[in-house]
C-alpha positions as a Markdown table, in Angstrom:
| # | Residue | x | y | z |
|---|---|---|---|---|
| 1 | Met | 81.1 | 62.7 | -158.6 |
| 2 | Thr | 84.6 | 63.8 | -157.6 |
| 3 | Leu | 87.6 | 61.6 | -157.4 |
| 4 | Pro | 87.8 | 61.6 | -153.5 |
| 5 | Thr | 84.2 | 60.5 | -153.4 |
| 6 | Leu | 84.8 | 57.6 | -155.8 |
| 7 | Leu | 87.9 | 56.6 | -153.8 |
| 8 | Leu | 85.9 | 56.6 | -150.6 |
| 9 | Ile | 83.2 | 54.4 | -152.2 |
| 10 | Leu | 85.9 | 52.1 | -153.5 |
| 11 | Leu | 87.5 | 51.9 | -150.0 |
| 12 | Phe | 84.1 | 51.1 | -148.5 |
| 13 | Gly | 83.7 | 48.3 | -151.0 |
| 14 | Ile | 87.2 | 46.8 | -150.2 |
| 15 | Val | 86.4 | 46.9 | -146.5 |
| 16 | Met | 83.1 | 45.1 | -147.1 |
| 17 | Leu | 84.9 | 42.5 | -149.2 |
| 18 | Leu | 87.4 | 41.9 | -146.4 |
| 19 | Ile | 84.6 | 41.5 | -143.9 |
| 20 | Gly | 82.9 | 39.1 | -146.2 |
| 21 | Val | 86.1 | 37.0 | -146.5 |
| 22 | Gly | 86.3 | 37.0 | -142.7 |
| 23 | Val | 82.8 | 35.8 | -142.4 |
| 24 | Leu | 83.4 | 33.1 | -145.0 |
| 25 | Ala | 86.4 | 31.9 | -143.1 |
| 26 | Met | 84.4 | 31.7 | -139.9 |
| 27 | Leu | 81.7 | 29.7 | -141.7 |
| 28 | Leu | 84.3 | 27.2 | -142.9 |
| 29 | Ser | 85.8 | 26.9 | -139.5 |
| 30 | Arg | 82.5 | 26.6 | -137.5 |
| 31 | Pro | 79.7 | 25.1 | -139.6 |
| 32 | Ala | 77.2 | 25.3 | -136.8 |
| 33 | Trp | 77.2 | 29.1 | -137.2 |
| 34 | Cys | 76.2 | 28.8 | -140.8 |
| 35 | Ala | 72.6 | 29.9 | -140.5 |
| 36 | Pro | 73.1 | 33.3 | -138.8 |
| 37 | Phe | 76.2 | 34.3 | -140.9 |
| 38 | Ala | 74.9 | 33.2 | -144.3 |
| 39 | Gly | 72.5 | 36.1 | -144.4 |
| 40 | Ala | 75.1 | 38.5 | -143.3 |
| 41 | Leu | 77.6 | 37.3 | -146.0 |
| 42 | Ala | 74.9 | 37.6 | -148.7 |
| 43 | Ala | 74.0 | 41.1 | -147.6 |
| 44 | Met | 77.7 | 42.2 | -147.6 |
| 45 | Met | 78.3 | 40.8 | -151.0 |
| 46 | Leu | 75.2 | 42.5 | -152.3 |
| 47 | Val | 76.4 | 45.8 | -150.9 |
| 48 | Val | 79.8 | 45.4 | -152.6 |
| 49 | Thr | 78.1 | 44.5 | -155.9 |
| 50 | Ile | 75.9 | 47.6 | -155.8 |
| 51 | Thr | 78.8 | 49.8 | -154.8 |
| 52 | Gly | 80.8 | 48.5 | -157.7 |
| 53 | Leu | 78.0 | 49.2 | -160.1 |
| 54 | Leu | 77.6 | 52.7 | -158.8 |
| 55 | Val | 81.3 | 53.4 | -159.1 |
| 56 | Asp | 81.3 | 52.0 | -162.7 |
| 57 | Ala | 78.2 | 54.0 | -163.7 |
| 58 | Thr | 79.4 | 57.3 | -162.2 |
| 59 | His | 83.0 | 56.9 | -163.6 |
| 60 | Arg | 81.9 | 56.8 | -167.2 |
């Protein structure tokens, strides 16, 4: 993979982390919304983890 592709993937991961932090903040401020947002938070963190693994595997 080329460097711009890796940077784009890294940027995508950072954006997903920021969205995840926003969802977590909303969960803490409104506990009644916990059920619908818990799945979304888990999915976003899984995407970030997989993206990080892909970047690490292709960078070596």
